[in-house]
C-alpha positions in Angstrom: 64.7 27.6 -73.4 61.8 29.7 -72.6 59.4 27.2 -74.1 61.0 24.3 -72.1 60.6 26.2 -68.8 57.0 27.0 -69.6 56.3 23.4 -70.4 57.9 22.2 -67.1 56.0 24.8 -65.1 52.7 23.7 -66.7 53.4 20.0 -65.9 54.1 20.9 -62.3 50.9 22.9 -61.9 48.8 20.2 -63.5 50.4 17.6 -61.2 49.7 19.8 -58.2 46.1 20.3 -59.1 45.6 16.6 -59.7 47.1 15.8 -56.3 44.9 18.4 -54.6 41.8 17.0 -56.3 42.6 13.4 -55.3 43.2 14.5 -51.7 39.9 16.4 -51.6 38.0 13.3 -53.0 39.7 11.1 -50.5 38.8 13.5 -47.6 35.1 13.6 -48.6 35.0 9.9 -48.9 36.5 9.5 -45.5 34.1 12.0 -43.8 31.1 10.4 -45.4 32.0 6.9 -44.3 32.8 8.0 -40.7 29.7 9.4 -38.9 30.2 12.2 -36.5 30.1 11.0 -32.9 27.5 13.5 -31.7 24.9 12.2 -34.2 25.1 8.6 -33.0 22.0 7.4 -31.0 22.2 4.6 -28.5 20.5 1.4 -29.5 17.4 0.7 -27.4 17.8 -2.2 -25.0 15.1 -4.8 -25.5 13.2 -5.3 -22.3 12.2 -8.9 -21.6 9.0 -9.7 -19.5 9.8 -9.8 -15.8 7.8 -11.7 -13.3 6.1 -9.8 -10.4 8.5 -10.8 -7.6 11.4 -9.5 -9.7 9.6 -6.2 -10.3 9.2 -5.8 -6.6 13.0 -6.5 -6.0 13.9 -3.9 -8.7 11.8 -1.4 -6.9 14.2 -1.7 -3.9 17.0 -0.1 -5.9 18.0 3.5 -5.7 15.4 4.4 -8.3 12.5 2.6 -6.5 9.2 4.3 -6.0 8.3 5.7 -2.6 7.6 2.8 -0.2 4.2 4.2 0.7 3.2 3.9 -2.9 4.4 0.3 -3.0 2.5 -0.6 0.1 -0.6 1.2 -1.2 -0.5 -0.9 -4.4 -0.1 -4.0 -2.3 -3.0 -3.0 0.0 -5.3 -2.5 -3.0 -4.4 -5.9 -4.4 -5.2 -7.3 -0.9 -8.6 -5.6 -0.7 -9.5 -6.9 -4.2 -8.4 -10.4 -3.2 -10.4 -10.3 0.0 -13.5 -9.2 -1.9 -13.1 -12.3 -4.1 -12.3 -14.5 -1.1 -9.0 -15.4 -2.9 -7.4 -18.0 -0.7 -4.3 -18.4 -2.9 -3.5 -14.7 -2.5 -3.7 -15.0 1.3 -1.7 -18.2 1.4 1.0 -16.6 -0.7 1.7 -13.8 1.8 1.7 -16.0 5.0 4.9 -16.7 6.8 5.7 -19.6 9.2 5.9 -17.0 12.0 2.6 -15.3 11.2 0.5 -14.7 14.3 -3.2 -15.5 14.1 -4.7 -14.4 17.4 -3.8 -12.4 20.5 -3.3 -15.6 22.5 -1.4 -17.4 19.8 -3.8 -20.4 19.9 -5.1 -20.1 16.3 -3.6 -20.8 12.9 -4.8 -20.1 9.3 -6.7 -23.4 9.2 -8.8 -22.2 12.2 -10.4 -19.6 10.0 -11.5 -22.1 7.2 -10.7 -19.5 4.5 -11.7 -22.0 1.8 -15.2 -21.1 2.7 -16.1 -17.8 1.2 -18.6 -17.3 4.1 -15.7 -17.5 6.6 -15.6 -14.6 9.1 -12.0 -14.2 8.1 -13.0 -12.2 5.0 -15.1 -9.7 6.9 -12.5 -9.4 9.7 -9.7 -8.7 7.2 -11.9 -6.2 5.4 -12.6 -4.3 8.6 -8.9 -4.3 9.5 -7.6 -2.8 6.2 -10.5 -0.7 5.1 -9.8 2.5 7.1 -6.2 2.9 6.2 -2.8 1.8 7.5 0.2 3.5 9.1 3.9 2.7 9.8 4.8 0.9 13.0 8.1 2.5 13.9 8.5 0.5 17.1 8.3 -3.0 15.5 11.3 -5.2 15.6 11.2 -7.8 12.8 14.3 -10.0 12.2 13.5 -10.9 8.5 12.5 -7.3 7.5 14.0 -6.1 4.3 16.7 -3.4 4.9 15.3 0.1 4.5 11.7 -1.0 4.6 9.0 -0.2 7.2 6.5 -2.3 9.0 2.8 -1.4 8.4 -0.1 -1.9 10.7 -3.8 -1.5 9.9 -6.0 0.2 10.9 -4.0 3.4 11.6 -5.1 4.8 15.0 -2.7 7.7 14.9 -5.5 10.3 14.2 -7.2 9.1 17.4 -4.0 9.4 19.4 -3.5 12.9 18.1 -7.0 13.8 19.2 -6.0 13.4 22.9 -4.9 16.7 24.3 -4.4 17.9 27.9 -7.7 19.7 27.8 -9.3 16.8 25.8 -8.4 13.5 27.5 -9.2 10.1 26.2 -12.8 9.2 26.5 -13.6 5.4 26.5 -11.6 2.8 24.6 -13.7 2.6 21.4 -12.0 4.4 18.5 -14.2 5.7 15.7 -12.0 5.9 12.6 -13.3 8.1 9.8 -14.5 11.6 9.1 -18.1 12.7 10.0 -19.2 9.2 11.0 -23.0 9.3 11.7 -24.4 8.6 15.1 -28.0 7.4 15.0 -30.7 7.3 17.5 -31.5 3.7 16.7 -29.5 0.9 15.2 -30.0 0.6 11.5 -29.5 2.8 8.4 -33.0 4.1 8.9 -32.2 5.4 12.3 -32.4 9.2 12.8 -29.0 10.9 12.7 -28.3 12.7 15.9 -24.7 13.7 15.5 -21.3 12.7 14.0 -17.8 11.7 15.1 -14.5 12.2 13.4 -11.4 10.2 14.5 -12.2 10.3 18.1 -12.9 8.0 21.1 -16.3 7.1 22.4 -17.5 4.9 25.3 -19.4 1.7 25.0 -23.0 2.3 26.1 -24.0 -0.8 28.2 -27.4 0.8 28.9 -28.2 0.9 25.1 -26.9 -2.7 24.7 -29.1 -4.0 27.5 -32.1 -2.3 26.1 -32.3 -4.5 23.1 -34.3 -7.9 23.1 -32.3 -11.0 24.1 -30.1 -12.2 21.2 -30.5 -9.0 19.1 -27.6 -7.2 20.7 -25.3 -10.2 20.4 -26.2 -10.6 16.7 -25.5 -6.9 16.0 -22.2 -6.9 17.7 -21.1 -10.1 16.0 -21.3 -8.5 12.5 -18.0 -6.6 12.1 -19.2 -4.6 9.1 -23.0 -4.4 9.1 -23.7 -4.5 12.8 -24.1 -1.6 15.2 -22.4 -0.5 18.4 -24.2 1.4 21.2 -21.9 4.4 22.2 -21.8 7.3 24.5 -20.2 10.5 23.2 -18.1 13.1 25.1 -21.1 15.3 25.6 -23.0 12.4 27.2 -25.2 11.8 24.2 -26.1 8.2 23.5 -26.5 6.6 20.0 -25.4 3.9 17.6 -22.5 3.7 15.1 -22.1 1.3 12.3 -19.5 -1.4 13.3 -17.5 -0.8 10.2 -16.0 2.4 11.8 -15.7 1.2 15.5 -12.6 -0.4 16.8 -11.6 -1.4 20.3 -8.3 0.4 20.8 -6.8 -2.2 23.1 -7.9 -5.4 21.6 -9.5 -5.3 18.2 -9.0 -5.9 14.5 -5.4 -5.5 13.6 -3.2 -6.7 10.8 0.5 -6.0 10.1 2.6 -6.4 7.0 6.4 -6.5 6.5 8.5 -6.6 3.4 10.6 -9.8 3.4 12.4 -11.7 0.7 11.2 -9.5 -2.1 7.5 -9.2 -1.3 5.0 -8.0 1.3 4.2 -10.7 4.0 1.5 -11.0 6.6 3.1 -10.4 10.0 0.0 -10.9 12.1 -3.8 -11.1 11.9 -5.7 -10.4 15.1 -9.5 -10.8 14.8 -10.7 -8.6 17.6 -13.7 -8.4 19.9 -16.5 -8.3 17.4 -17.3 -4.6 17.6 
């Protein structure tokens, strides 16, 4: 009887050990075939090429870049296009309602932009060269929600220069820091002072002192010509036209974001200073 019981107990123990071993093997097999959740990595989404207009629309989402940066990039592309006299770039940003002169009597064809010698290119260069600012007062029906209207040049620094003890002087705005004032027109003229973002008066006496036809020619070149001015201290001199703007009626352009891209709202050529 003893031997029988011992045999039975031995068989039971062997069966238990075998079952335990099989369960252990099954468990290891299961855990090796089933990866742990925390070790899984998401599959990278393949990005397909996106055209430029779609990129601009994507930037209007909640993760878009700051609008100032967007406009700055557009402005740089515009400056580059103007330097190349790129008519296609200009035509692409024009709207049916784009205004082309103060009186509204001109259109894009009036500027003959297919000619790279057209005054349009120097006018646009002068308008956008000295920086741009937001026009918070503009009301534009087709403006993209949440966007701003930009105007160039930005005359805000000049406006800020007007203080109760320092009233506006003249209507010519000099945009830029430490702009040279010369005794005679021309880069060889002696430097007699400088102006930084301030107003000056037109010096008719200096204008009339030039030979017939010379003054008109200088004033007609918006970038390389010279303007006779009178400073706050009464000093008279000449400033390169590139930095001189008529506050009331001179080179202005405005841009608005509409239908996924920046558009030309108006282009006003100015008085020729």
